[in-house]
C-alpha positions, -999 to 999 in steps of 0.1 A, spaced: -815 65 -279 -785 46 -265 -807 32 -237 -833 20 -263 -805 3 -284 -791 -14 -253 -824 -28 -243 -831 -40 -278 -797 -57 -280 -803 -74 -246 -837 -87 -256 -823 -100 -289 -797 -120 -271 -822 -134 -246 -846 -145 -273 -818 -158 -296 -802 -179 -268 -829 -198 -251 -809 -215 -223 -822 -242 -199 -792 -246 -177 -776 -220 -154 -747 -234 -134 -732 -216 -104 -695 -213 -96 -696 -245 -76 -707 -267 -105 -680 -289 -119 -677 -290 -157 -649 -314 -168 -628 -302 -197 -623 -338 -208 -657 -339 -224 -654 -305 -241 -640 -300 -275 -618 -271 -263 -598 -269 -232 -614 -235 -224 -643 -214 -236 -633 -197 -269 -644 -164 -284 -668 -171 -313 -698 -158 -332 -731 -171 -345 -746 -161 -378 -784 -162 -375 -808 -170 -403 -817 -133 -405 -780 -126 -413 -772 -109 -380 -743 -119 -358 -740 -125 -320 -705 -127 -305 -697 -144 -272 -677 -174 -258 -685 -210 -266 -675 -246 -259 -690 -279 -271 -698 -309 -248 -689 -339 -270 -704 -364 -245 -739 -348 -243 -735 -331 -277 -746 -298 -264 -734 -262 -270 -725 -241 -240 -722 -204 -235 -701 -188 -208 -710 -156 -191 -686 -147 -162 -687 -177 -139 -720 -191 -152 -724 -218 -178 -756 -220 -198 -767 -245 -225 -785 -236 -257 -814 -258 -265 -828 -242 -297 -807 -241 -329 -836 -234 -354 -825 -198 -361 -788 -205 -364 -771 -206 -398 -734 -210 -389 -713 -211 -357 -676 -202 -355 -656 -211 -324 -622 -195 -329 -614 -202 -365 -633 -235 -366 -667 -236 -384 -698 -255 -373 -733 -259 -386 -764 -271 -367 -774 -307 -373 -811 -298 -368 -814 -332 -351 -816 -324 -315 -791 -296 -305 -760 -311 -321 -735 -293 -343 -713 -307 -371 -678 -293 -375 -669 -285 -411 -635 -296 -421 -622 -291 -457 -613 -324 -475 -601 -314 -509 -631 -302 -529 -654 -316 -503 -665 -307 -468 -663 -334 -441 -690 -330 -414 -678 -342 -380 -704 -353 -355 -682 -352 -324 -690 -378 -298 -672 -389 -266 -681 -419 -244 -668 -421 -209 -661 -455 -193 -656 -459 -156 -622 -472 -146 -622 -470 -109 -610 -447 -80 -577 -429 -81 -556 -433 -50 -521 -423 -41 -493 -423 -67 -517 -426 -96 -530 -461 -87 -566 -468 -97 -584 -492 -75 -608 -516 -94 -632 -543 -84 -605 -570 -89 -577 -552 -71 -554 -524 -82 -541 -515 -116 -512 -493 -125 -523 -461 -143 -502 -435 -161 -510 -401 -147 -502 -383 -180 -526 -406 -197 -553 -397 -172 -547 -360 -178 -549 -363 -216 -574 -391 -222 -592 -396 -190 -615 -378 -166 -608 -372 -129 -638 -361 -108 -638 -345 -73 -646 -380 -58 -614 -394 -75 -634 -414 -100 -614 -421 -132 -629 -426 -166 -615 -437 -200 -624 -413 -228 -633 -430 -261 -641 -411 -293 -671 -424 -312 -673 -397 -340 -696 -401 -370 -687 -385 -403 -708 -372 -432 -698 -363 -467 -713 -359 -501 -702 -386 -526 -718 -387 -561 -744 -361 -550 -756 -380 -520 -748 -375 -483 -733 -406 -468 -721 -414 -433 -694 -436 -418 -676 -440 -384 -647 -464 -390 -627 -481 -417 -653 -508 -423 -681 -484 -429 -658 -461 -450 -648 -490 -473 -685 -496 -481 -687 -462 -498 -662 -473 -525 -662 -501 -552 -647 -534 -543 -619 -527 -567 -607 -497 -546 -609 -513 -511 -575 -530 -511 -558 -498 -521 -577 -478 -494 -567 -503 -467 -531 -499 -478 -534 -461 -476 -548 -463 -441 -519 -485 -431 -492 -464 -447 -506 -431 -435 -514 -444 -400 -550 -431 -403 -570 -432 -371 -608 -426 -374 -611 -408 -341 -590 -380 -357 -612 -360 -382 -582 -343 -398 -567 -377 -406 -600 -388 -420 -601 -357 -442 -566 -365 -454 -578 -400 -464 -607 -386 -483 -583 -364 -503 -561 -393 -511 -591 -414 -522 -601 -387 -547 -571 -395 -568 -582 -431 -573 
């Protein structure tokens, strides 16, 4: 009986997680494009109300969900039977547009949906002492900045990491989207826009930080 149960569980996992990429130990996967600095324990709630627990990470450049099994990395390409994903204590829902996921962040009595997106821009080659060689010569480069906001590849290529998140939220019963202050202001009447700009300035709101965006939404609810 245990053998039959084990086989059934294995088949369930295989059919639930249709992967198209299986990377070997030698494949490099930069943590700079991933939402988490390591693969995190999580679980998926399927549409049939069953759960599958494993480890996950989300590639914000390609907007793909990855699963780790030992030293192998595999990518999920079908989210049609997924209801909710938790990575650690963070909640995600499938976008059902491609294989993207939206992170769900509370914003007062609303939920902010975060469509995480990272764009990498090539800066040059890293040499000795943290100097990056570029087409026009050499440019000084802060090593701590590279570790936190850039990407260093095995060939010493250095990239600048730029967040290009898009956000969705329900206002007046309709789902609306925005990505920066300009598009956020368009969601509110002209009479509120000056006050919102002042809030952004006073609270030092940056639109690449979803938690700051959620804070701004809460503050705007009091207008």
